HTML snippet that shows the backbone in 3Dmol.js (N, CA, C, O; Angstrom):
<script src="https://3Dmol.org/build/3Dmol-min.js"></script>
<div id="view" style="width:600px;height:400px;position:relative"></div>
<script>
const pdb = `
ATOM      1  N   UNK A   1     -15.123  14.691   8.361  1.00  0.00           N
ATOM      2  CA  UNK A   1     -15.157  13.247   8.401  1.00  0.00           C
ATOM      3  C   UNK A   1     -13.778  12.713   8.021  1.00  0.00           C
ATOM      4  O   UNK A   1     -13.217  13.099   6.995  1.00  0.00           O
ATOM      5  N   UNK A   2     -13.246  11.840   8.838  1.00  0.00           N
ATOM      6  CA  UNK A   2     -11.926  11.268   8.580  1.00  0.00           C
ATOM      7  C   UNK A   2     -12.081   9.921   7.876  1.00  0.00           C
ATOM      8  O   UNK A   2     -12.872   9.072   8.290  1.00  0.00           O
ATOM      9  N   UNK A   3     -11.318   9.748   6.818  1.00  0.00           N
ATOM     10  CA  UNK A   3     -11.334   8.487   6.093  1.00  0.00           C
ATOM     11  C   UNK A   3     -10.188   7.612   6.583  1.00  0.00           C
ATOM     12  O   UNK A   3      -9.081   8.103   6.806  1.00  0.00           O
ATOM     13  N   UNK A   4     -10.446   6.329   6.748  1.00  0.00           N
ATOM     14  CA  UNK A   4      -9.434   5.395   7.211  1.00  0.00           C
ATOM     15  C   UNK A   4      -8.769   4.639   6.069  1.00  0.00           C
ATOM     16  O   UNK A   4      -7.845   3.858   6.298  1.00  0.00           O
ATOM     17  N   UNK A   5      -9.227   4.861   4.849  1.00  0.00           N
ATOM     18  CA  UNK A   5      -8.701   4.143   3.694  1.00  0.00           C
ATOM     19  C   UNK A   5      -8.388   5.120   2.574  1.00  0.00           C
ATOM     20  O   UNK A   5      -8.921   6.229   2.540  1.00  0.00           O
ATOM     21  N   UNK A   6      -7.525   4.705   1.661  1.00  0.00           N
ATOM     22  CA  UNK A   6      -7.235   5.497   0.476  1.00  0.00           C
ATOM     23  C   UNK A   6      -6.967   4.550  -0.683  1.00  0.00           C
ATOM     24  O   UNK A   6      -6.789   3.349  -0.480  1.00  0.00           O
ATOM     25  N   UNK A   7      -6.940   5.080  -1.885  1.00  0.00           N
ATOM     26  CA  UNK A   7      -6.626   4.288  -3.074  1.00  0.00           C
ATOM     27  C   UNK A   7      -5.119   4.323  -3.276  1.00  0.00           C
ATOM     28  O   UNK A   7      -4.540   5.382  -3.519  1.00  0.00           O
ATOM     29  N   UNK A   8      -4.488   3.154  -3.172  1.00  0.00           N
ATOM     30  CA  UNK A   8      -3.044   3.040  -3.378  1.00  0.00           C
ATOM     31  C   UNK A   8      -2.826   2.716  -4.845  1.00  0.00           C
ATOM     32  O   UNK A   8      -3.280   1.681  -5.333  1.00  0.00           O
ATOM     33  N   UNK A   9      -2.132   3.601  -5.548  1.00  0.00           N
ATOM     34  CA  UNK A   9      -1.890   3.443  -6.975  1.00  0.00           C
ATOM     35  C   UNK A   9      -0.390   3.466  -7.226  1.00  0.00           C
ATOM     36  O   UNK A   9       0.294   4.415  -6.845  1.00  0.00           O
ATOM     37  N   UNK A  10       0.116   2.426  -7.864  1.00  0.00           N
ATOM     38  CA  UNK A  10       1.537   2.340  -8.213  1.00  0.00           C
ATOM     39  C   UNK A  10       1.619   2.041  -9.709  1.00  0.00           C
ATOM     40  O   UNK A  10       1.682   0.877 -10.104  1.00  0.00           O
ATOM     41  N   UNK A  11       1.618   3.087 -10.549  1.00  0.00           N
ATOM     42  CA  UNK A  11       1.589   2.873 -12.000  1.00  0.00           C
ATOM     43  C   UNK A  11       2.846   2.197 -12.546  1.00  0.00           C
ATOM     44  O   UNK A  11       2.799   1.592 -13.617  1.00  0.00           O
ATOM     45  N   UNK A  12       3.967   2.290 -11.830  1.00  0.00           N
ATOM     46  CA  UNK A  12       5.197   1.658 -12.297  1.00  0.00           C
ATOM     47  C   UNK A  12       5.058   0.141 -12.392  1.00  0.00           C
ATOM     48  O   UNK A  12       5.691  -0.490 -13.239  1.00  0.00           O
ATOM     49  N   UNK A  13       4.232  -0.445 -11.526  1.00  0.00           N
ATOM     50  CA  UNK A  13       4.056  -1.899 -11.551  1.00  0.00           C
ATOM     51  C   UNK A  13       2.615  -2.294 -11.867  1.00  0.00           C
ATOM     52  O   UNK A  13       2.235  -3.452 -11.694  1.00  0.00           O
ATOM     53  N   UNK A  14       1.813  -1.337 -12.328  1.00  0.00           N
ATOM     54  CA  UNK A  14       0.434  -1.591 -12.733  1.00  0.00           C
ATOM     55  C   UNK A  14      -0.373  -2.203 -11.577  1.00  0.00           C
ATOM     56  O   UNK A  14      -1.029  -3.231 -11.747  1.00  0.00           O
ATOM     57  N   UNK A  15      -0.318  -1.562 -10.404  1.00  0.00           N
ATOM     58  CA  UNK A  15      -0.987  -2.054  -9.206  1.00  0.00           C
ATOM     59  C   UNK A  15      -1.902  -0.975  -8.645  1.00  0.00           C
ATOM     60  O   UNK A  15      -1.500   0.178  -8.490  1.00  0.00           O
ATOM     61  N   UNK A  16      -3.134  -1.363  -8.345  1.00  0.00           N
ATOM     62  CA  UNK A  16      -4.090  -0.479  -7.678  1.00  0.00           C
ATOM     63  C   UNK A  16      -4.765  -1.270  -6.558  1.00  0.00           C
ATOM     64  O   UNK A  16      -5.331  -2.336  -6.797  1.00  0.00           O
ATOM     65  N   UNK A  17      -4.700  -0.744  -5.343  1.00  0.00           N
ATOM     66  CA  UNK A  17      -5.435  -1.302  -4.207  1.00  0.00           C
ATOM     67  C   UNK A  17      -6.494  -0.268  -3.859  1.00  0.00           C
ATOM     68  O   UNK A  17      -6.167   0.836  -3.423  1.00  0.00           O
ATOM     69  N   UNK A  18      -7.756  -0.615  -4.049  1.00  0.00           N
ATOM     70  CA  UNK A  18      -8.837   0.359  -3.910  1.00  0.00           C
ATOM     71  C   UNK A  18      -9.134   0.761  -2.473  1.00  0.00           C
ATOM     72  O   UNK A  18      -9.707   1.827  -2.247  1.00  0.00           O
ATOM     73  N   UNK A  19      -8.765  -0.051  -1.505  1.00  0.00           N
ATOM     74  CA  UNK A  19      -9.103   0.256  -0.114  1.00  0.00           C
ATOM     75  C   UNK A  19      -7.923  -0.083   0.793  1.00  0.00           C
ATOM     76  O   UNK A  19      -7.971  -1.063   1.537  1.00  0.00           O
ATOM     77  N   UNK A  20      -6.865   0.726   0.732  1.00  0.00           N
ATOM     78  CA  UNK A  20      -5.668   0.528   1.555  1.00  0.00           C
ATOM     79  C   UNK A  20      -5.821   1.344   2.832  1.00  0.00           C
ATOM     80  O   UNK A  20      -6.104   2.540   2.755  1.00  0.00           O
ATOM     81  N   UNK A  21      -5.642   0.735   4.009  1.00  0.00           N
ATOM     82  CA  UNK A  21      -5.720   1.497   5.258  1.00  0.00           C
ATOM     83  C   UNK A  21      -4.667   2.605   5.300  1.00  0.00           C
ATOM     84  O   UNK A  21      -3.558   2.433   4.795  1.00  0.00           O
ATOM     85  N   UNK A  22      -5.016   3.727   5.895  1.00  0.00           N
ATOM     86  CA  UNK A  22      -4.128   4.892   5.894  1.00  0.00           C
ATOM     87  C   UNK A  22      -2.873   4.674   6.711  1.00  0.00           C
ATOM     88  O   UNK A  22      -1.906   5.416   6.542  1.00  0.00           O
ATOM     89  N   UNK A  23      -2.849   3.685   7.591  1.00  0.00           N
ATOM     90  CA  UNK A  23      -1.667   3.492   8.429  1.00  0.00           C
ATOM     91  C   UNK A  23      -0.565   2.699   7.736  1.00  0.00           C
ATOM     92  O   UNK A  23       0.496   2.497   8.327  1.00  0.00           O
ATOM     93  N   UNK A  24      -0.782   2.238   6.490  1.00  0.00           N
ATOM     94  CA  UNK A  24       0.282   1.582   5.727  1.00  0.00           C
ATOM     95  C   UNK A  24       1.021   2.620   4.901  1.00  0.00           C
ATOM     96  O   UNK A  24       0.402   3.416   4.194  1.00  0.00           O
ATOM     97  N   UNK A  25       2.338   2.612   4.989  1.00  0.00           N
ATOM     98  CA  UNK A  25       3.189   3.524   4.222  1.00  0.00           C
ATOM     99  C   UNK A  25       4.170   2.708   3.394  1.00  0.00           C
ATOM    100  O   UNK A  25       4.714   1.708   3.862  1.00  0.00           O
ATOM    101  N   UNK A  26       4.390   3.142   2.162  1.00  0.00           N
ATOM    102  CA  UNK A  26       5.347   2.459   1.295  1.00  0.00           C
ATOM    103  C   UNK A  26       6.768   2.781   1.740  1.00  0.00           C
ATOM    104  O   UNK A  26       7.126   3.948   1.903  1.00  0.00           O
ATOM    105  N   UNK A  27       7.572   1.743   1.935  1.00  0.00           N
ATOM    106  CA  UNK A  27       8.956   1.899   2.351  1.00  0.00           C
ATOM    107  C   UNK A  27       9.896   1.734   1.164  1.00  0.00           C
ATOM    108  O   UNK A  27      10.825   2.522   0.984  1.00  0.00           O
ATOM    109  N   UNK A  28       9.651   0.702   0.350  1.00  0.00           N
ATOM    110  CA  UNK A  28      10.567   0.420  -0.757  1.00  0.00           C
ATOM    111  C   UNK A  28       9.811  -0.213  -1.912  1.00  0.00           C
ATOM    112  O   UNK A  28       8.899  -1.013  -1.705  1.00  0.00           O
ATOM    113  N   UNK A  29      10.191   0.147  -3.116  1.00  0.00           N
ATOM    114  CA  UNK A  29       9.661  -0.483  -4.320  1.00  0.00           C
ATOM    115  C   UNK A  29      10.830  -0.804  -5.235  1.00  0.00           C
ATOM    116  O   UNK A  29      11.665   0.057  -5.512  1.00  0.00           O
ATOM    117  N   UNK A  30      10.890  -2.052  -5.708  1.00  0.00           N
ATOM    118  CA  UNK A  30      11.924  -2.485  -6.635  1.00  0.00           C
ATOM    119  C   UNK A  30      11.273  -3.332  -7.715  1.00  0.00           C
ATOM    120  O   UNK A  30      10.460  -4.207  -7.416  1.00  0.00           O
ATOM    121  N   UNK A  31      11.624  -3.078  -8.960  1.00  0.00           N
ATOM    122  CA  UNK A  31      11.119  -3.895 -10.052  1.00  0.00           C
ATOM    123  C   UNK A  31      10.439  -3.075 -11.117  1.00  0.00           C
ATOM    124  O   UNK A  31      10.622  -1.862 -11.214  1.00  0.00           O
ATOM    125  N   UNK A  32       9.637  -3.777 -11.926  1.00  0.00           N
ATOM    126  CA  UNK A  32       8.876  -3.147 -12.995  1.00  0.00           C
ATOM    127  C   UNK A  32       7.493  -3.791 -13.034  1.00  0.00           C
ATOM    128  O   UNK A  32       7.093  -4.460 -12.080  1.00  0.00           O
ATOM    129  N   UNK A  33       6.753  -3.591 -14.143  1.00  0.00           N
ATOM    130  CA  UNK A  33       5.387  -4.109 -14.195  1.00  0.00           C
ATOM    131  C   UNK A  33       5.337  -5.626 -14.359  1.00  0.00           C
ATOM    132  O   UNK A  33       4.268  -6.215 -14.197  1.00  0.00           O
ATOM    133  N   UNK A  34       6.452  -6.275 -14.674  1.00  0.00           N
ATOM    134  CA  UNK A  34       6.471  -7.726 -14.841  1.00  0.00           C
ATOM    135  C   UNK A  34       6.952  -8.475 -13.599  1.00  0.00           C
ATOM    136  O   UNK A  34       6.497  -9.587 -13.333  1.00  0.00           O
ATOM    137  N   UNK A  35       7.862  -7.876 -12.843  1.00  0.00           N
ATOM    138  CA  UNK A  35       8.431  -8.572 -11.699  1.00  0.00           C
ATOM    139  C   UNK A  35       8.971  -7.542 -10.708  1.00  0.00           C
ATOM    140  O   UNK A  35       9.607  -6.567 -11.107  1.00  0.00           O
ATOM    141  N   UNK A  36       8.719  -7.757  -9.429  1.00  0.00           N
ATOM    142  CA  UNK A  36       9.222  -6.834  -8.417  1.00  0.00           C
ATOM    143  C   UNK A  36       8.537  -7.047  -7.088  1.00  0.00           C
ATOM    144  O   UNK A  36       7.776  -7.998  -6.908  1.00  0.00           O
ATOM    145  N   UNK A  37       8.819  -6.142  -6.150  1.00  0.00           N
ATOM    146  CA  UNK A  37       8.192  -6.224  -4.839  1.00  0.00           C
ATOM    147  C   UNK A  37       8.024  -4.835  -4.243  1.00  0.00           C
ATOM    148  O   UNK A  37       8.723  -3.886  -4.600  1.00  0.00           O
ATOM    149  N   UNK A  38       7.067  -4.752  -3.315  1.00  0.00           N
ATOM    150  CA  UNK A  38       6.784  -3.521  -2.583  1.00  0.00           C
ATOM    151  C   UNK A  38       6.815  -3.863  -1.097  1.00  0.00           C
ATOM    152  O   UNK A  38       6.194  -4.834  -0.665  1.00  0.00           O
ATOM    153  N   UNK A  39       7.533  -3.070  -0.325  1.00  0.00           N
ATOM    154  CA  UNK A  39       7.561  -3.241   1.126  1.00  0.00           C
ATOM    155  C   UNK A  39       6.710  -2.136   1.739  1.00  0.00           C
ATOM    156  O   UNK A  39       6.950  -0.950   1.513  1.00  0.00           O
ATOM    157  N   UNK A  40       5.710  -2.546   2.520  1.00  0.00           N
ATOM    158  CA  UNK A  40       4.831  -1.616   3.223  1.00  0.00           C
ATOM    159  C   UNK A  40       5.086  -1.747   4.720  1.00  0.00           C
ATOM    160  O   UNK A  40       5.331  -2.843   5.223  1.00  0.00           O
ATOM    161  N   UNK A  41       5.027  -0.633   5.420  1.00  0.00           N
ATOM    162  CA  UNK A  41       5.223  -0.616   6.867  1.00  0.00           C
ATOM    163  C   UNK A  41       3.940  -0.129   7.527  1.00  0.00           C
ATOM    164  O   UNK A  41       3.366   0.881   7.119  1.00  0.00           O
ATOM    165  N   UNK A  42       3.496  -0.852   8.549  1.00  0.00           N
ATOM    166  CA  UNK A  42       2.299  -0.470   9.283  1.00  0.00           C
ATOM    167  C   UNK A  42       2.673   0.427  10.452  1.00  0.00           C
ATOM    168  O   UNK A  42       3.653   0.177  11.153  1.00  0.00           O
ATOM    169  N   UNK A  43       1.885   1.472  10.654  1.00  0.00           N
ATOM    170  CA  UNK A  43       2.112   2.395  11.754  1.00  0.00           C
ATOM    171  C   UNK A  43       0.988   2.317  12.781  1.00  0.00           C
ATOM    172  O   UNK A  43       0.769   3.253  13.550  1.00  0.00           O
ATOM    173  N   UNK A  44       0.281   1.194  12.785  1.00  0.00           N
ATOM    174  CA  UNK A  44      -0.863   1.053  13.671  1.00  0.00           C
ATOM    175  C   UNK A  44      -0.972  -0.404  14.102  1.00  0.00           C
ATOM    176  O   UNK A  44      -0.426  -1.288  13.443  1.00  0.00           O
ATOM    177  N   UNK A  45      -1.667  -0.656  15.192  1.00  0.00           N
ATOM    178  CA  UNK A  45      -1.854  -2.017  15.678  1.00  0.00           C
ATOM    179  C   UNK A  45      -3.002  -2.737  14.982  1.00  0.00           C
ATOM    180  O   UNK A  45      -3.177  -3.939  15.183  1.00  0.00           O
ATOM    181  N   UNK A  46      -3.784  -2.038  14.173  1.00  0.00           N
ATOM    182  CA  UNK A  46      -4.942  -2.642  13.539  1.00  0.00           C
ATOM    183  C   UNK A  46      -4.597  -3.441  12.289  1.00  0.00           C
ATOM    184  O   UNK A  46      -5.495  -4.028  11.684  1.00  0.00           O
ATOM    185  N   UNK A  47      -3.327  -3.486  11.876  1.00  0.00           N
ATOM    186  CA  UNK A  47      -2.970  -4.215  10.664  1.00  0.00           C
ATOM    187  C   UNK A  47      -3.213  -5.711  10.805  1.00  0.00           C
ATOM    188  O   UNK A  47      -3.358  -6.398   9.794  1.00  0.00           O
ATOM    189  N   UNK A  48      -3.262  -6.242  12.030  1.00  0.00           N
ATOM    190  CA  UNK A  48      -3.563  -7.656  12.242  1.00  0.00           C
ATOM    191  C   UNK A  48      -4.977  -7.975  11.758  1.00  0.00           C
ATOM    192  O   UNK A  48      -5.225  -9.070  11.253  1.00  0.00           O
ATOM    193  N   UNK A  49      -5.894  -7.036  11.907  1.00  0.00           N
ATOM    194  CA  UNK A  49      -7.278  -7.234  11.489  1.00  0.00           C
ATOM    195  C   UNK A  49      -7.402  -7.145   9.977  1.00  0.00           C
ATOM    196  O   UNK A  49      -8.143  -7.913   9.363  1.00  0.00           O
ATOM    197  N   UNK A  50      -6.681  -6.213   9.380  1.00  0.00           N
ATOM    198  CA  UNK A  50      -6.795  -6.006   7.946  1.00  0.00           C
ATOM    199  C   UNK A  50      -6.046  -7.077   7.221  1.00  0.00           C
ATOM    200  O   UNK A  50      -6.017  -7.084   5.990  1.00  0.00           O
TER     201      UNK A  50
END
`;
const viewer = $3Dmol.createViewer("view");
viewer.addModel(pdb, "pdb");
viewer.setStyle({}, {cartoon: {color: "spectrum"}});
viewer.zoomTo();
viewer.render();
</script>
């Protein structure tokens, strides 16, 4: 059985996304747990729906 979602955990910024689609990949992370940003890149056309 193939899963389309995974748990995205970024402890550096205290972020957990419980149902992240597998076609999103982290490109860049800058900052700390108080201030920062994460750039995600989609590798699928279904990101418009999500």
